[in-house]
C-alpha positions in Angstrom: 0.0 0.0 0.0 1.4 3.4 -0.9 2.6 5.6 2.0 0.0 8.2 1.3 -2.8 5.7 1.6 -1.4 4.2 4.7 -1.3 7.7 6.3 -5.1 7.8 5.8 -6.0 4.2 6.3 -4.3 3.7 9.7 -6.1 6.5 11.6 -9.4 5.5 9.9 -8.9 1.9 11.1 -8.1 2.9 14.7 -10.9 5.4 14.7 -13.4 2.8 13.5 -12.4 0.3 16.2 -12.4 2.8 19.0 -15.7 4.4 17.9 -17.4 1.0 17.6 -16.5 0.4 21.2 -17.9 3.8 22.3 -21.2 2.9 20.5 -21.4 -0.4 22.2 -21.0 1.4 25.5 -23.7 4.1 24.9 -26.1 1.5 23.4 -25.5 -0.6 26.5 -24.4 -3.7 24.6 -21.4 -3.5 26.9 -21.9 -1.9 30.3 -19.3 0.7 31.3 -18.5 0.9 35.0 -19.9 3.8 37.1 -23.1 5.8 36.8 -25.2 5.7 33.6 -23.9 8.5 31.4 -26.6 8.1 28.8 -29.5 9.4 31.0 -28.8 13.0 29.9 -29.8 12.0 26.4 -32.7 9.6 27.1 -34.2 11.8 29.9 -33.0 15.4 29.8 -32.4 15.9 26.1 -35.5 14.0 25.1 -37.6 16.1 27.5 -36.2 19.3 26.0 -36.9 17.8 22.5 -40.6 17.6 23.3 -40.7 21.2 24.5 -38.6 22.6 21.6 -40.8 20.9 19.1 -43.7 23.0 20.4 -41.8 26.2 19.4 -40.5 27.4 22.8 -37.4 27.0 24.9 -37.6 25.2 28.3 -38.3 28.4 30.3 -39.1 26.6 33.5 -36.1 24.3 33.5 -33.0 25.8 35.2 -30.8 23.0 33.6 -31.3 24.6 30.2 -28.1 26.7 30.2 -27.3 26.8 26.5 -27.4 29.5 23.8 -30.4 29.3 21.4 -28.8 27.4 18.5 -28.3 24.5 20.9 -31.9 23.7 20.1 -30.8 22.5 16.7 -28.5 19.9 18.3 -31.3 18.7 20.6 -33.8 18.6 17.7 -31.4 16.9 15.3 -32.4 13.3 16.2 -35.7 14.1 14.5 -33.7 13.8 11.2 -33.7 10.0 11.9 -37.4 9.3 12.7 -36.9 5.6 12.2 -34.7 5.4 15.3 -35.4 6.0 19.0 -34.4 9.4 20.2 -31.3 8.3 22.1 -30.1 5.9 19.4 -30.5 8.6 16.7 -28.6 11.1 18.9 -25.7 8.7 19.3 -25.6 8.0 15.5 -25.4 11.8 14.8 -22.6 12.3 17.3 -20.8 9.4 15.6 -21.2 11.1 12.2 -20.0 14.4 13.6 -16.9 12.6 15.0 -16.3 11.1 11.6 -16.7 14.5 9.8 -14.1 16.0 12.2 -11.6 13.2 11.4 -12.2 13.7 7.7 -11.5 17.4 8.0 -8.3 16.8 9.9 -7.0 14.1 7.5 -7.7 16.4 4.5 -6.0 19.4 6.1 -3.1 17.3 7.3 -2.2 16.4 3.7 -1.7 20.0 2.6 1.8 21.6 2.3 3.2 22.7 5.7 0.7 20.4 7.5 0.8 17.0 9.2 -1.7 14.3 10.0 -0.5 14.2 13.6 -3.6 16.3 14.4 -5.8 13.5 13.1 -4.1 11.1 15.4 -4.7 13.5 18.4 -8.4 13.3 17.6 -8.4 9.5 17.0 -6.7 8.9 20.4 -8.2 11.7 22.5 -11.9 11.2 22.1 -12.0 7.5 23.3 -9.8 8.4 26.3 -12.8 10.3 27.6 -15.0 7.2 27.6 -18.7 6.9 26.7 -19.6 10.3 28.2 -18.2 12.0 25.0 -20.9 10.3 22.9 -23.7 11.1 25.4 -23.4 14.9 25.1 -23.7 17.2 22.1 -20.2 18.7 22.6 -18.7 16.6 19.8 -21.1 18.4 17.4 -19.9 21.8 18.7 -16.3 20.8 18.4 -16.8 19.7 14.8 -18.0 23.2 14.0 -15.0 24.7 15.8 -12.5 22.4 14.0 -14.1 23.3 10.6 -13.8 27.0 11.5 -10.2 26.9 12.4 -9.2 24.7 9.4 -10.9 27.3 7.2 -8.2 29.6 8.6 -6.7 32.4 6.6 -7.8 31.0 3.3 -11.5 31.5 4.0 -11.8 34.1 6.7 -15.5 34.8 6.1 -16.3 31.1 6.6 -14.1 31.0 9.7 -16.1 34.0 11.2 -19.5 32.6 10.2 -18.7 29.1 11.7 -17.2 30.6 14.9 -20.3 32.8 15.4 -22.6 29.8 14.8 -20.6 27.7 17.2 -20.8 30.4 19.8 -24.6 30.2 19.5 -24.3 26.5 20.1 -22.2 26.6 23.2 -20.5 30.0 23.7 -16.9 28.9 23.8 -16.2 28.9 20.0 -16.4 32.7 20.1 -12.8 32.5 21.4 -11.7 31.1 18.1 -11.6 34.6 16.7 -9.0 35.8 19.3 -6.0 35.4 17.1 -7.7 36.2 13.8 -6.4 39.4 12.1 -8.6 39.6 9.0 -11.4 42.1 9.4 -13.6 40.2 7.1 -13.7 37.3 9.6 -14.9 39.6 12.3 -17.5 41.2 10.1 -18.8 37.8 9.0 -19.0 36.6 12.7 -21.0 39.7 13.7 -23.4 39.4 10.8 -23.9 35.7 11.2 -24.3 35.8 15.0 -26.7 38.7 15.0 -28.7 37.2 12.2 -29.1 33.8 13.8 -29.8 35.2 17.2 -32.5 37.5 15.8 -34.2 34.6 14.1 -34.4 32.6 17.3 -35.5 35.6 19.4 -38.3 36.3 16.9 -39.5 32.7 16.4 -39.0 31.1 19.8 -39.8 32.7 23.2 -37.1 32.5 25.9 -34.1 32.3 23.5 -31.8 34.0 26.0 -33.2 32.8 29.3 -30.1 30.6 29.7 -28.1 33.7 30.7 -29.9 33.9 34.1 -29.6 30.2 34.7 -25.9 30.1 33.9 -25.3 33.1 36.3 -26.7 31.3 39.3 -24.5 28.2 39.0 -22.2 27.2 41.9 -18.9 25.3 42.3 -19.1 21.9 40.6 -17.3 19.1 42.4 -14.8 18.5 39.5 -13.7 22.1 39.1 -10.4 23.5 40.2 -12.1 25.6 43.0 -13.8 22.5 44.3 -10.5 21.1 45.5 -10.8 23.7 48.4 -13.9 22.0 49.7 -12.8 18.4 49.0 -9.9 19.1 51.4 -12.0 21.3 53.8 -14.5 18.4 54.3 -11.8 16.5 56.1 -11.4 19.5 58.5 -15.0 20.0 59.5 -16.4 22.2 56.7 -20.1 22.4 57.2 -21.5 22.0 53.7 -22.9 19.3 51.4 -22.8 17.9 47.9 -26.1 18.1 45.9 -27.4 17.9 42.4 -27.9 21.6 41.6 -28.5 23.3 38.2 -27.9 20.1 36.4 -24.6 19.2 38.0 -23.2 17.9 41.3 -22.1 21.0 43.2 -20.9 22.0 46.6 -23.4 24.0 48.6 -22.6 25.7 51.9 -20.4 28.3 53.6 -17.8 30.0 51.4 -19.0 28.5 48.2 -20.0 31.9 46.9 -16.5 33.2 47.7 -14.8 30.4 45.8 -17.2 30.7 42.9 -16.3 34.5 42.8 -12.6 33.6 42.9 -13.1 31.3 39.8 -14.8 34.1 38.0 -12.0 36.5 38.9 -9.5 34.0 37.5 -11.5 33.8 34.3 -11.5 37.6 34.1 -7.8 37.7 34.7 -7.3 35.1 31.9 -9.4 37.4 29.6 -7.3 40.4 30.5 -4.1 38.5 29.8 -5.5 37.4 26.4 -6.4 41.0 25.5 -3.0 42.1 26.5 -1.4 39.4 24.4 -3.5 40.4 21.4 -2.4 44.1 21.8 1.3 43.2 22.1 1.6 40.3 19.7 3.8 41.2 16.7 4.6 37.9 15.1 1.7 36.1 13.5 2.5 32.8 11.8 0.0 30.5 9.9 -0.6 28.5 13.0 -0.9 31.4 15.5 -4.7 31.7 15.3 -5.1 28.0 16.1 -2.6 28.1 18.9 -4.3 31.2 20.3 -7.7 29.5 20.2 -6.3 26.5 22.0 -4.8 28.7 24.7 -7.9 30.8 25.2 -10.3 27.8 25.6 -7.7 26.0 27.8 -7.5 29.0 30.2 -11.3 29.4 30.4 -11.9 25.7 30.9 -9.3 25.4 33.7 -10.6 28.5 35.6 -14.3 27.7 35.2 -16.6 27.0 38.0 -17.6 23.8 36.2 -15.3 21.4 34.5 -17.6 18.7 33.2 -15.9 15.7 31.5 -17.3 16.6 28.1 -15.5 20.0 28.2 -12.2 18.2 27.6 -13.3 17.2 24.1 -13.2 20.9 23.2 -9.5 20.9 24.1 -8.9 17.7 22.2 -10.4 19.2 19.0 -8.5 22.4 19.2 -5.3 20.5 20.1 -5.8 18.4 17.0 -6.0 21.5 14.8 -2.8 22.9 16.4 -0.8 19.8 15.6 -2.2 19.8 12.0 0.4 22.7 11.6 3.9 21.3 11.4 5.3 24.5 13.0 3.0 24.5 16.0 4.8 24.8 19.4 2.0 23.3 21.4 3.1 19.7 21.5 3.8 19.5 25.2 0.5 21.1 26.3 -1.3 18.8 23.9 0.3 15.7 25.5 -0.7 17.0 28.9 -4.3 17.5 27.7 -4.4 13.9 26.4 -3.1 12.5 29.7 -5.8 14.7 31.5 -8.4 13.1 29.2 -7.5 9.6 30.4 -7.6 10.8 34.1 -10.9 12.4 33.4 -12.6 9.1 32.5 -11.2 7.6 35.7 -12.8 10.4 37.9 -16.0 10.3 35.8 -17.7 8.0 35.5 -15.5 5.2 36.7 -14.8 6.4 40.2 -17.1 9.3 40.5 -18.5 8.0 43.8 -15.1 8.5 45.3 -15.0 12.1 44.0 -18.4 12.8 45.5 -17.3 11.3 48.8 -14.0 13.4 48.7 -12.0 10.3 49.8 -8.3 9.8 49.1 -8.8 8.3 45.7 -11.3 10.9 44.5 -9.3 13.9 45.7 -6.1 12.4 44.2 -7.7 12.0 40.8 -8.9 15.6 40.8 -5.6 16.9 41.9 -3.9 15.0 39.1 -6.5 15.9 36.4 -6.8 19.6 37.3 -3.1 19.8 37.9 -2.4 18.6 34.3 -4.9 21.2 33.0 -3.2 24.0 35.0 0.2 22.9 33.8 -1.0 22.7 30.2 -2.6 26.1 30.4 0.6 27.7 31.9 2.9 26.1 29.3 0.6 26.9 26.4 0.2 30.5 27.4 3.9 31.0 28.0 4.7 29.4 24.6 2.2 31.6 22.8 3.6 34.7 24.5 7.2 33.9 23.7 6.5 33.0 20.1 4.5 36.1 19.2 5.4 38.8 21.7 9.0 38.2 23.0 10.3 36.8 19.7 8.1 39.1 17.7 9.9 42.2 18.9 12.4 43.7 16.4 16.0 42.8 17.3 18.3 45.6 18.4 20.8 46.4 15.6 24.4 45.6 16.4 26.6 48.7 16.8 28.6 49.8 13.8 32.4 49.1 13.9 33.1 52.9 14.2 30.8 53.1 17.2 32.4 50.1 18.9 35.8 51.6 18.4 34.6 54.9 19.9 33.3 53.1 23.0 36.4 51.0 23.4 38.7 52.3 26.2 42.0 53.9 25.0 45.0 51.7 25.4 47.5 52.9 28.0 
């Protein structure tokens, strides 16, 4: 087999084997240890589906915390009416996964690119376990990957896809951070405003999610939650409850820690703005590296780090390593290791996380520590490659000037 065909066939083969296993897990042909991760689809998503079909958003459900275009993902199983809702959803996520791989393989074959990014996607997604197929985040990531791969060649398409992705789940708005072409920003504004206006006009409650999202607390898997996991062993008077759709800490000082997480996110935003103002050296991969850094910073500092959030990082990491010149290889490896630890803490040993016992706290320290390390290294690499190295070098002094400065010989 020619080398070029092997470069495509091998990732496709491994992808097919690993994704077949994920489908067996979510279809419950094989039972994955831990809590049932598919209930979000069969209970919550399907309940939203019934409401959305009536032409309104779930206004009375505080667990609806998504932008208006998320309705399209929840309604999409209606495209396969011959299947049950949950089965149709899993099939569509499978197809979105395949489309993402196809884009990465195609992009990796172009000059200056590599198919290493495709391998990151092939390996990273199954490391997260069946949860990744039981949420709609793979669909959003597919849109984000398509936007970044459009890159500088099609800036208007990049802007339109980034805006549409932001209306699916907010975070793809950060894809525009390192984009310099004005046409991409104009396209994003026009697309975002147009799609948002359509939803606001046709479906009541399109932006009710903003209030629900504001009132969330500190989720047990987040970086800030480590404070309470440790404090529980020293008499902290609080509890762990299902709140706003996730398992959160409730009790004394939770508001303070949540505010601290929001402060860190604000500090990350301020750093990103400063980087954008000072950056002088923009290479073909810079906009992808910047998007990876931005989403990594906001994911790590968030009040909530649900397992499916990590697939965003895997997708953006894959795009970074499609560029042969990307300097993000070490942070990408850390994200892949964090993906494996994530499936250990949820769903495999989630009971230990909820109990804040030694195993649960250790898993969270390792997973969140890996994300913090990846965020720090990625941000430092981005800064050094675009700001520090982007500054013009100081010219060497002329020979006459050096002679004038030299001390006279005795």
